C-alpha positions in Angstrom: -46.5 18.5 -48.7 -42.9 18.3 -47.3 -43.2 22.1 -46.0 -46.1 21.5 -44.2 -44.8 18.4 -42.5 -41.6 20.4 -41.6 -43.5 23.3 -40.3 -46.0 21.0 -38.1 -42.6 19.4 -36.6 -41.0 22.8 -35.6 -43.5 23.6 -32.6 -43.1 19.8 -31.4 -39.3 20.1 -31.6 -39.2 23.3 -29.8 -41.5 22.1 -27.2 -39.3 18.8 -26.8 -36.0 21.2 -26.5 -37.4 23.5 -24.2 -38.6 20.7 -21.8 -35.3 19.0 -22.2 -33.4 22.1 -21.3 -35.8 22.9 -18.3 -36.0 19.7 -16.7 -32.9 18.1 -17.7 -34.7 14.9 -19.0 -33.4 12.8 -20.6 -30.3 13.3 -18.8 -27.1 13.2 -20.9 -25.3 9.8 -21.1 -22.2 11.3 -19.0 -24.6 12.6 -16.3 -25.7 9.3 -15.0 -23.8 7.3 -12.5 -24.6 3.9 -10.7 -25.8 4.4 -7.0 -23.4 4.3 -4.3 -23.3 1.0 -2.8 -25.5 0.5 0.4 -22.6 0.3 2.9 -21.1 3.7 1.7 -24.5 5.4 1.5 -24.6 4.8 5.1 -21.5 6.5 5.9 -23.1 9.8 5.2 -26.9 10.3 4.7 -26.2 13.6 2.6 -24.2 12.1 -0.5 -25.0 13.8 -3.7 -23.4 13.2 -7.1 -21.3 16.0 -8.0 -20.1 14.9 -11.3 -19.1 12.0 -14.0 -16.8 11.4 -16.6 -14.8 8.6 -18.3 -10.9 8.1 -18.5 -9.4 7.1 -21.8 -6.0 6.0 -22.9 -5.0 6.1 -26.5 -8.8 6.1 -27.3 -9.8 3.0 -25.2 -12.1 3.6 -22.6 -10.5 2.2 -19.2 -13.3 3.4 -16.5 -16.1 5.6 -15.8 -15.7 7.8 -12.5 -18.3 9.5 -10.4 -17.7 11.9 -7.7 -20.1 12.1 -4.4 -19.8 14.6 -1.9 -21.5 15.1 1.4 -21.8 19.0 1.2 -22.4 21.6 -1.5 -19.0 21.5 -3.2 -16.0 19.1 -3.3 -13.4 19.8 -0.4 -10.3 17.6 0.1 -10.8 17.7 3.8 -14.3 16.7 3.8 -16.0 13.2 3.1 -16.4 12.2 -0.3 -16.5 9.3 -2.3 -15.1 8.2 -5.9 -16.4 5.3 -7.9 -14.7 3.6 -10.6 -16.5 1.4 -12.8 -13.9 -0.5 -15.0 -14.6 -0.9 -18.7 -12.0 -3.9 -18.9 -10.2 -6.1 -16.5 -7.2 -4.9 -14.6 -5.0 -7.2 -12.3 -4.3 -6.1 -8.7 -0.9 -5.3 -9.6 -1.5 -3.0 -12.6 -4.1 -1.0 -10.2 -1.2 -1.0 -7.4 1.6 0.0 -9.7 -0.4 2.6 -11.6 -1.6 4.3 -8.5 2.0 4.2 -6.8 3.3 5.7 -10.1 0.8 8.6 -10.1 1.4 9.3 -6.2 5.2 9.3 -7.0 4.8 11.6 -10.0 2.6 14.3 -7.9 5.0 14.3 -5.0 2.6 12.4 -2.7 5.3 10.7 -0.6 9.0 9.6 -0.5 10.1 6.3 -1.3 10.0 4.6 2.2 6.4 5.7 2.3 5.2 4.6 -1.0 6.7 1.0 0.0 4.5 1.0 3.0 1.5 2.3 1.0 2.4 -0.5 -1.9 1.8 -3.2 0.9 -1.5 -1.5 2.0 -2.8 -0.9 -1.4 -2.1 -4.7 -2.3 -4.3 -5.7 0.4 -7.2 -3.5 -0.5 -7.3 -3.7 -4.3 -8.7 -6.9 -6.0 -8.2 -8.0 -9.3 -11.0 -6.3 -11.3 -12.9 -7.4 -14.2 -15.1 -5.2 -16.9 -18.3 -3.8 -15.2 -17.0 -4.1 -11.8 -16.8 -1.0 -9.3 -14.4 0.2 -6.9 -15.5 3.0 -4.8 -12.8 4.9 -2.6 -14.0 6.9 0.3 -12.2 9.8 1.9 -13.0 9.5 5.4 -14.0 12.3 8.0 -10.9 12.6 10.2 -8.5 11.1 7.4 -7.9 7.8 5.6 -9.6 6.0 3.2 -12.0 3.1 2.8 -12.3 1.1 -0.3 -15.3 -0.8 -1.5 -15.4 -3.5 -4.2 -18.7 -4.5 -5.6 -20.3 -3.1 -2.6 -18.1 -5.0 0.0 -15.5 -3.2 2.1 -12.0 -4.4 1.0 -10.2 -2.6 3.4 -9.1 0.7 5.1 -6.1 2.8 5.1 -6.1 5.1 8.2 -3.4 7.2 7.1 -4.6 10.9 6.1 -1.3 11.3 4.2 -2.1 8.5 1.9 -5.8 9.5 1.3 -4.6 13.1 0.0 -1.9 11.3 -2.0 -4.1 8.9 -3.7 -7.1 10.8 -4.5 -5.0 13.6 -5.9 -4.6 11.0 -8.7 -8.0 12.2 -9.9 -8.6 15.4 -8.0 -5.2 17.5 -7.9 -5.0 20.2 -10.6 -1.9 18.3 -11.9 -3.8 15.1 -12.8 -3.1 13.4 -16.1 -6.7 13.3 -16.6 -7.7 17.2 -16.4 -10.8 17.1 -18.5 -12.1 13.9 -16.2 -11.1 16.1 -13.2 -13.3 18.8 -14.5 -16.1 16.8 -15.2 -16.0 15.1 -11.6 -15.9 18.7 -10.3 -18.9 19.6 -12.3 -16.9 22.1 -14.3 -17.0 22.5 -17.9 -14.0 20.4 -19.6 
């Protein structure tokens, strides 16, 4: 009887597998992402999700990330939105210091400029709790806007800042190359 049961399940399994591959349903867990908040959606009617992934450190999940683009592909000189949903709480100071350390490591600015950017980051970054989201938007014409839990927390009207900040995740020299590949829709 077991053989008949197994044989009867094979066509069903093949049908489900074919349906899943052709339709993409159910979506893989990593392919789902929260929608962009309404204020970010209103910045560009053509946002589309390019990729998602998660960041881990020593096995601990830090945050889930999603990259939204306004065109067919990511371009660092075009509008895009990077959404980070935190798996644990972080203080504003930790977010600011970590961002500056990575910008410094990537050669994004000299110490005087980093000191100015620190003051700006302290204004736009809040403390975050587990489950909260910050969306950074690379603005058309340069600069960046930041949204915490769907509300604008501030803007930085400096194109050099925006390039250096988003390079943390999107530059080829990032500390999280597998996440970068996932965000860009590439195999990791």
